[in-house]
C-alpha positions as CSV (number, residue, x, y, z in Angstrom):
1,M,-22.1,9.7,-21.0
2,S,-24.6,7.2,-19.5
3,V,-25.8,7.3,-15.6
4,E,-25.3,4.5,-15.1
5,G,-21.6,5.0,-16.2
6,K,-21.6,7.6,-14.1
7,I,-22.7,6.2,-11.1
8,K,-20.3,3.3,-11.0
9,E,-17.1,5.2,-11.6
10,A,-17.9,7.6,-8.4
11,A,-19.6,4.4,-6.7
12,G,-16.0,3.0,-7.4
13,Y,-14.4,5.5,-6.9
14,V,-15.4,5.8,-3.1
15,K,-14.9,2.2,-2.2
16,E,-11.3,2.5,-3.7
17,E,-10.9,5.7,-1.0
18,A,-13.2,3.9,1.8
19,F,-10.1,1.3,1.5
20,E,-7.1,1.6,0.1
21,N,-5.3,2.8,3.0
22,G,-6.2,-0.9,5.4
23,K,-3.5,-2.6,5.7
24,S,-5.1,-6.2,5.3
25,A,-6.1,-8.3,2.4
26,E,-9.3,-7.8,3.0
27,S,-9.1,-4.3,2.7
28,Q,-7.1,-4.5,-0.6
29,R,-9.6,-6.6,-2.3
30,K,-12.0,-4.2,-1.3
31,A,-10.8,-1.1,-3.3
32,Q,-9.6,-3.2,-5.5
33,E,-12.9,-3.8,-6.4
34,G,-13.4,-0.1,-6.2
35,R,-11.3,-0.1,-8.9
36,D,-12.4,-2.0,-10.9
37,L,-16.2,-0.7,-10.8
38,R,-14.4,2.6,-11.2
39,N,-13.3,1.5,-14.8
40,E,-16.0,-0.2,-15.7
41,G,-18.4,2.7,-15.3
42,R,-15.3,5.0,-17.0
43,I,-15.4,2.1,-20.5
44,E,-19.7,2.9,-20.5
45,D,-19.0,6.5,-20.8
46,G,-16.2,5.9,-22.8
47,K,-13.0,7.0,-21.3
48,A,-9.7,5.5,-21.0
49,P,-9.6,3.4,-17.3
50,K,-7.1,4.2,-14.8
51,T,-4.3,2.5,-14.8
52,S,-2.1,4.4,-12.5
53,K,-1.3,3.5,-8.9
54,P,-4.0,5.0,-6.5
55,G,-3.3,8.4,-5.0
56,T,-1.5,9.8,-8.2
57,E,-2.4,12.6,-10.8
58,N,-1.0,10.4,-13.1
């Protein structure tokens, strides 16, 4: 596991959580950027990307 991958995953998680409940298009765009960053970090660490809806365990 790379340190960079872990940082990307954590930063993406924080960004997604901060903007996922916003109703504006800008908030939704930023939440998607967070998901993309989190998945990029997961892929770098050899994990599968998360594809489920935000806020679900699956």
